[in-house]
C-alpha positions in Angstrom: 11.6 -4.1 -9.7 8.2 -4.9 -11.0 6.8 -5.2 -7.5 7.7 -1.5 -6.9 5.9 -0.6 -10.2 2.8 -2.3 -8.9 3.2 -0.6 -5.5 3.4 2.8 -7.3 0.4 2.0 -9.4 -1.6 1.0 -6.4 -0.6 4.1 -4.5 -1.6 6.2 -7.6 -5.0 4.5 -7.8 -5.8 5.0 -4.1 -4.7 8.7 -4.3 -6.8 9.3 -7.4 -9.8 7.7 -5.7 -9.4 9.7 -2.5 -9.1 12.9 -4.5 -12.1 12.0 -6.7 -14.5 10.6 -4.2 -13.2 11.6 -0.8 -14.4 8.3 0.7 -11.0 6.8 1.4 -12.3 4.1 3.8 -14.5 2.6 1.0 -11.5 1.6 -1.1 -8.9 -0.3 0.9 -5.8 -2.5 0.4 -5.7 -6.1 1.1 -2.0 -6.6 2.2 -1.6 -10.3 1.1 1.5 -9.9 -1.0 5.2 -9.5 -0.1 8.0 -11.6 1.1 7.9 -12.7 4.8 9.8 -15.0 7.0 8.2 -18.3 7.9 7.1 -17.3 11.3 5.5 -14.0 10.1 3.8 -15.8 7.2 2.4 -18.4 9.6 1.1 -15.7 11.9 -0.6 -13.9 9.1 -2.1 -17.1 7.7 -3.7 -17.8 11.1 -5.1 -14.2 11.0 -6.8 -14.9 7.6 -4.3 -13.9 4.9 -5.4 -15.8 1.8 -3.4 -16.4 -1.4 -5.0 -15.0 -4.5 -7.0 -12.2 -3.0 -6.9 -9.1 -5.2 -5.0 -6.0 -4.1 -7.8 -3.5 -3.6 -11.4 -3.9 -2.4 -14.1 -1.4 -3.1 -16.9 -1.7 -0.4 -19.6 0.0 -2.5 -22.5 -2.1 -3.7 -24.3 -1.3 -7.0 -27.4 -2.5 -8.7 -25.2 -5.2 -10.3 -22.6 -6.1 -7.7 -22.0 -6.4 -4.0 -18.6 -4.6 -4.3 -15.5 -4.7 -6.5 -12.0 -6.1 -6.4 -9.0 -4.9 -8.3 -5.8 -6.9 -9.0 -3.0 -4.6 -10.1 -0.2 -5.9 -12.5 2.7 -3.9 -13.9 4.7 -4.6 -17.0 4.5 -8.2 -18.2 3.3 -9.6 -14.9 0.3 -11.9 -15.3 -2.3 -13.3 -13.0 -1.4 -16.5 -11.1 -3.7 -19.5 -11.4 -4.7 -18.9 -7.8 -5.6 -15.3 -8.6 -7.6 -16.3 -11.6 -9.5 -18.9 -9.6 -10.1 -16.4 -6.7 -11.4 -13.7 -9.1 -13.7 -16.2 -10.8 -15.2 -17.3 -7.4 -15.6 -13.7 -6.4 -17.4 -12.9 -9.6 -19.7 -15.9 -9.2 -20.5 -14.6 -5.7 -21.7 -11.3 -7.1 -18.6 -9.1 -7.0 -17.0 -7.3 -9.9 -13.3 -8.1 -10.5 -10.9 -6.1 -12.6 -7.3 -6.6 -13.8 -5.7 -3.2 -13.7 -2.5 -2.3 -15.6 -2.6 1.5 -15.5 -4.1 4.4 -13.6 -6.2 5.3 -16.6 -7.6 1.7 -16.7 -8.4 2.0 -13.0 -10.2 5.4 -13.4 -12.3 4.0 -16.3 -13.2 0.9 -14.3 -14.3 2.9 -11.2 -16.3 5.4 -13.3 -18.0 2.5 -15.2 -18.7 0.6 -12.0 -20.2 3.7 -10.4 -22.7 4.2 -13.3 -24.7 1.4 -11.7 -25.1 2.9 -8.3 
């Protein structure tokens, strides 16, 4: 059930961004999650699917960052060790990374990020 809550949160974040900024291609999903059969998982891995990559990517550089990544969590879900490590590496490479638990948190994060355009 928590997965659907995260799906709903992600959909709400994308919808808000599209309504607010109208640049829907600048914010996009990274479909790494979900259960797959072994054959499909192997095919996607060959295509570059990587564990730990955040759910959303914002392809907008600012004066401080190359872009931003957003990992969405609902309820009591927490970051995996792989997600923590991935986000730390991305931050060390010049990207902003956010853990998002609500639409309000996402909106505040986006608005703060865009202050540095």
